[in-house]
Structure formats: C-alpha cells, structure tokens
N, C-alpha and C positions, 0 to 999 in steps of 0.2 A: 848777475846784476839785478837789483830790485827793479821791477817794472815801474814806470812813471805813472802819473795820474792822467796822462793824455794818450793812452794807447788806443789805436784804431784797429778795428777788426772787420774782416769780410766774412760773412756767413753764406755758404752755398752748399747745395746737397752733396756734390762730389767734384772731383777734378778728373773725371773720366772723359770719354769721347763726347764732345758736344759744344755748341756755340756759347751757351751760358758759361760753361766751364772755362773756355778759352778767354772770354771777357774777364772772368774773375781773376785768372792768372795774370792777364795784362794789367788790370787795375792794381793788383797787389804789387807788381814790380814797378810800375810807373808812378803810382801815387804814394809810395812809401808807407803802406799799411804795415802795422807791426805784426799782425797775425792773420791767418786765414783758418776758419773753423769749418770742418766738414761734418755733415751728418753721417756720411759713410766714407771711410778713408781707403777703401779697396780700389784697385784698378786705377791708380793715379797715373794719368798720361802727361799732364802738364807739370813740369818739375817745380818744386817749391823747397826752399831751404828748410831743413828739419826744425830749426829753432823757431820758425814762424808757423809751423803746422800744428793745429789743434784738431781734435776729433770728438764727436759725440758717440762714435762707435755704435751707431744704430742703423743698420742696413734697412733699405726700403722694403716694403712688402705690398703685394697686390690684395691681400685680405683686408677687408674693412675693419675687422676686429683688431688685427695686428697694427693697422694704421693708427687706430685710436690709442692703443697701448704705447706705440712708438712715440706719439705726440707727448704723452705724459712723461715718458722716460727722457725724451729729448729736452723737455721743459726744465726738469730739475738739473740735468747735466749742463745745459747752457747757462742756467742761473749761476751755477758754481763757477763756470769758466769766466763769465763776465766779472764776477766778484774777485776771483783769484788773480786775474790778469788786469784788473783795474781798467776796464774798457770804458772809454769816454764817448766813442762814436762806433756804432755798429751798423755796417752796411750789408743788407741781405739782397740776394739776387734770386728772384723767382719763388715759386711755392714748393714745399711748405716752409722754406726758410723765412719768408716775409712774416708769416703767421707766428712762427717761433720768436722772431726778433721782437715784435711788439708785445707778445705775451710775457717775455722775460725782461722787458724794459724796466730798469731800476737805477736811475741816476745817469744812465748813458743816453745819448741822443740816437734815436733809431731812424736810419734811412732805409726805406724799402724801395725795391726796384722792380718794375713790371716789365717782363721780358717777352710777353706774347699778347695777342689780342684775346682777352678773356671771354668776350661775348661769343666769338667764333669757336674757341676751344671748348667752352662749356656746352655749346649747343650741338657740336658736330663730333668731337673726338670720342671714339669708342673707349678710350682709356678710362673715362668717367663712368663707364657702364652702359648697358643697353638703354636706348632712349625710352623713357617712361618707367624705368626700373627704380626700385626703392633706393638702391645704392647711388644711382645718379642724382636722384632728387635730393638725397641727404647731403651729398658732397657739395652740390650747387647751393643748397640752402645754407650750409655752414660758411661757404666762402662769400656769399652775399652779405651775411651778417658781419663777417670779418672785414670785408672791404668797406662797408658802409659805416660801421660803428668803430671797430677796433682801429682800423687804419686811419680813419679821420681824426680820432681823438688821441691816439697814442703814438702815432708816427710824428717825427719832426720834419721830415721831408720825404716826398715821393718822387721817384724818377721814372718817367715813361720813355721807352726807347724809340717812340715815334709820335708824331702829332696825332695820328689816328688812334693809337693806343690811349693817349690822353683823352681824346674825345669819347672813346668807348667807356672809359672809367667814369667820366663825368655824367654822361647821358644814361648809361645803363646800370651803373652801380652806385651812383650818388656820392662819388668822391669829390671833395672840395677842390675847386680849380686852383685856388691860391696856394695850395700845398704841393701842386704838381709842377715839376720842371722837366722839360724834354731835353734829354742828352742822348744823341745817337751812339751806337757802339763804336769803339775805336778800332781802326784797322792798321796793323803794323806794315805799312807799305814797303818800307826799307827791307824788312825781313823777307817779304814776299818776293821782292825783286832779286834778292840773293838766292832764294830757294828755287826760282824758276830756271836758274842756270844749270841745275841738276837735270839730267835727261832721264826719261822713262827707260824701262828695261829694254824696250824695242820701239822703233818709230811707228807711230800710227799714221798712215798716209792720209787718212781722212776720218775724223771722229767728232762726235758730239758728246758732251759730258754733262753730268749733273752731280752735285755733292750734297749730301744730307743724310740724316738717320733714315734707316729703312722703316719708316713708320707712317701711319695713316696721314698725318699732317702734310707729308711731303709729296704724296700723290704720284710716286714713280711708276705705278702700273700704267698710267696713261701714256707716259713717254715710251715705255716698252712696246705698247700696242702701236703707237704711231711709228716708232722705228721699224717695226716689222714690215710696214708698208713702204717706208723710205728705202729699205734695203733692196727692194725689187728694182728700184730705179738707180740706186747708187750701190752697186754690189761691193765696193771696197769700203763702204762706210761702217765704222764701228760705233758702238754705244758703250761709254764708260760710266759706271755707276759706283761712286765712292761713298761708303758709309756702311753701318751695321745696325741691326735693330730687329724688332719682333716680326716684321713682315718679310724677313729674308726668305723663308721657305715658300711663301705665296708668290713672291716676285720671281724666284728661280723657276718654280713650277709653271708660271705664266709664260716666261721666256721660252722654256723648253717646249711648252705646249704649242707655241707659235712656230715651232720648227727652227728656232734660232740656236746656233751652236753657242753654248753658254759656259763661260769660265766662272768658277767660284773660288775665291782666294784660299779657302781652307780645304779645298777638295781636289783641285786640278793643278797640273803643271802648266806654268805660263808659257804661251806660244802665240804666234800670229794667226793661228787657225780658227779663232773664235769670232763670233759676231758681237755678242754682249759680254762685257767684262764686269763682273761683280768684284771689285778690288778691295772691299772692306774699308776699315778705317786706316788712313794713311797719315803718318807724321808729316809727310810733305805731299799734300794733294796737288799743290800748285804746278808741279812738273807735268802732271797729267792734264790739268786745265789749260796750261799755256800751250800744250802741243795739240789742242783741239781747235776745230773751226768755230764751234758754237758752244756756249753754255746755256743749257735749257733748264728752266726752273718751274716745275708744274705744281708748286705748293697750293694747298687749299686754304691755308691761313698761316700767318707769321706774326712776329712782333717787329723785329728788325732783322732781315736775313743777312747775316754776316757773309755767307757763302756767295751771295750775289755780288756784293761789293768786292770781295776777294777775287772773284772771277774778273771783274772789271780792272782790278789792279794788275792782273795777268795780261791785260790787253786783249781779252777775248770778248767779242760782241755777245750780248745776252738777250735772251727771249724769256720773259717771265710772265706768270699769271699776275693779273692785277688784283691779287688777293689782299684781304685785310691782315696785316697792314705792313707798310714798309716799301714794297716795290715801287709804288707810285711816287712816294717821296724821294726815292733814290733816282729813279729814271726820268720822272717828269715833275721836278720840284716846283715848277711855276704853275701847276694846276692844283685845284682844290683837293685836299687829302682824302675827302670822303666820296669823290667821284670814282665810279667803276665803269670800265668800258665793256661794251657788248661786241665790239669788233676789234680787229687788230689795230693797235695804235702805235705808229712809228714815232715814239717820243724822242726827246732830245738826246737821251743817253742810252736808249735801248728800246726794245719792242715790248709793249704790254699787251697781254692777251686775256680773253674772257676766262673766268675761273671755272674749272670743271665741277661737275655735280656731286662729287664725293662718293659715288657708288662704285663698289668693287666690280671689276669686269673679269670675264673669263676669256680664254684664248679663242673660242669659237664665235664670240659676239662680234658683230660688225661695228666699225667705228661710228660713233654718234656725230652730230653736226659740229660740236665744238672740237672734237678730235680731228675731224676733217679740216677744220679751219686752221688748227695748229699745224697739221701736216702741210698745208698749202704754204704757210708762212716760213716754216723751217726749210722746206724745199726751195723756196725763193732765195733765202739767204745762203744756202749751200751753193746755189748756182751763181749768185751775184757777189763776186769778190769785192766790187767797188763799195757796196753798202756795208759789207763786213769791215772794210778798212776804215770807212768814215766813223763807224761806231767804235771801233778799236781806238782811234785817236781821241774821240770824245770821252771815252771811258777813263783814260789816263788823267784827263783834266778833272773829271768829277771826283775821283777817289781822294783827291787832296782835301776835299771838304770833310772827309772821315779819317784823316790821318791821326796818328797817335798824339802828335804835338797839339793839334787843334782841339781835339776832344779832351785832352788832358787839361788844357786851360779852362774849359767849361766845368770840369769836375773840381778843380782847385778853387774856382770862383764860388761854386756851390758849397764846398766845405768851409770856406772862409766866412761866408754868410751865416752858416750854421753856428760857427764859433761865436759870432757876435750876438746871437739871440740869447 
C-alpha cells in the first residue's frame, strides 16, 4: 500500500539493551508510529514488526574520524528515507539521532528528545575523551553549536525527560524555554506486575540489587565496595548486578579483588555459592528486583532513570544518589528539582543520598566518607523491616504517575499541538 502523507517515524540509535531503546519501543507501540528508523539494526532486543523497521545500516564507532564519516553517510540515507516514506513527523531520542533529525529536516516536523543531563555527561563521562583532550573539546564544541543554533532554529518541539534536564538545557546551552516540554518516561506497570510472577532460578534469602549498563555513569564500583563491608555483618546477603557494558572487566576484577565469590553470566554455572552475581542483560530483570530487599542506585548522573521507577513498580524500597537528574523528581517531587542533598534524605518515596565523586577505586583503598554514609543507611534499611514496608507501600502509589496511560496522554497532547502549528 502506498504510504500516506502523514507518516510518523521514531529515530533512535538502536533497539539493543538500554533505557532509551526500551522507551523507543514503548512509544512505537503505544503512540501508533508508522516506522522506527535505527542507525544500527544489529542486536535488536525489543521486538518490532518488520514492516515498521527501517535502518541507516551505519554502526557506531569510537574513532573520531569514523564518527564524522558516519554522520555524512547517515545524513544522506536519512534524507532518502524521509522522502521515500513521506515522513510528516520525526521524533528522535538522544544523540546523535537528534542532530541527524534536525539536519535532515525537509518538510517534516522534527521533535527532538533529550534523554540525559547534558551538562553532567559532557563534563564527567570518559566516553567523550580524556578531560582537556582535543577529542573531548571538539565533541563538546560541536554539540554546543548544535544545541544553541540548530536545535533552537530547526526543531519544532523539544522534549526533556525531567524538569532539571530542561533547566540544564536553558541555563547551560541556551535552549529556548518556550520550545521545551517536559514528559517523563512511561513505565509499563501492568507488564511489570505480570513479569514479577516469574521466579528467579533459585531463591535469594537476602539480596540487594541494582540494574543498569556497566558503564561510568552508573557508578556500580561504589556499591561493590560498600557491599564487601556489609557482607561481614550480613553473611547471607547477596549483591545482584544486572546489565552489561564496557566496565564489565573492571567491576569483576574489583569484586574478586575484594575477596568476593563472583558469578559472571557468560563464564560460570549459576548456583547459590556466590556473593556477587553479574547477571548480564535480562529480558525479565523484574523477577530479580522483586525478590530483593533493596534496590540501590549509585548513578553519577541521569536524565530520567527508568530502572529506579521500575524497581518501585516491583514494590522494592529504593536508595538512590541525588544525582542530576531525575531521582529527586521521582522520590521527592515536592522539593525544588535543583536541590542536592549532602546528607541522607528520607524522602516521601525513597531515600536520597549524596552523589559519589566519580573517581575509580581499587580493592585495597579504604571507603571514603560518602561510601561510609551509604553503608550506614543501607545497613539500617536491611535491619529495619518497618521502614522497608512503608517505602514499599508508597512506591506503588507513586509509580501510577509514570504509567503508560498517563504519559501516553501527554504525548498525544503534544503531537496534537504540533499538528495545529
């Protein structure tokens, strides 16, 4: 059938393992987009109907030269796709999809979506190169130009996943406030409630859990170091780490260096004899989260942490860093979004903790003051079942604010307003 003149398309880097990818798949299914276009169609984890799937067939690269070549190749391929499929609205999620979306704008209305705290990621993440390096300075320079000029002038609507992401874009990158709308990520609560009925391979008598890519942003090495001290007081306690990423080898080495019996999903046979469980990417992480006593989230920065809300949907009390951005808006929505705590804050829907310093640590280094503070609070919650139960009950109320039905209404309203322009 010949495509209509009102085709809507989502543009995202991939549908592999990750929060952005999950959101893209959810929006595709629930907002009736006609197509989803990937820069790299390998390792698709979230299923998509073949007739809706488009690809630029241009895998990512860590080389600055190849990144530049990729941008040119993707530009021409996306131009052809938009024309061939008569795209009237193109929604991009994250970088470099946003940049490609506005560069190829021609008759279509471009919606770009900011999924992380750009100020923090540019200043801290090693992904952008060594601090002070030419590579890092070039990438940051290019994105500052893109955000201030291209996005302001060529996007039709900008979506920020949290109020603080919006604030960061306005104050630090010169984005026009009137073009930005905040829409939180949707959580499929009903699906999660069904998935937690599935039981893990064996029962964890006592466990703390975290979910996220094994990458700098997520700060899992702090949790491993803290757990090694908790283990001395709670010998039955397990640490479950779900996710995969470039820090896998470092985190495993740290765990083993601390004398912890360490399970690795692609190396060992699963049994109850381990302390730390690297479980990799799981299609159903919720069965592990729901079986744990605490969800601990040591991230250094975020945009809107899906995993945090998903843990709350599992009824598990959460302890999170008060990082930029998202955790405060989720756990303490009545407080200013730009406030950050220096001490444990027992907020309405969970506990907010000071953010770690972002420095890599080795097994032989002593815990610093913030790690000791986290240790104290986690220990308290492991002992106090009454506090855990109170937070568990509050969690289930809070997640309704991020339900698919509620967030879907906000997206429909935004798309309708765009049609009227």
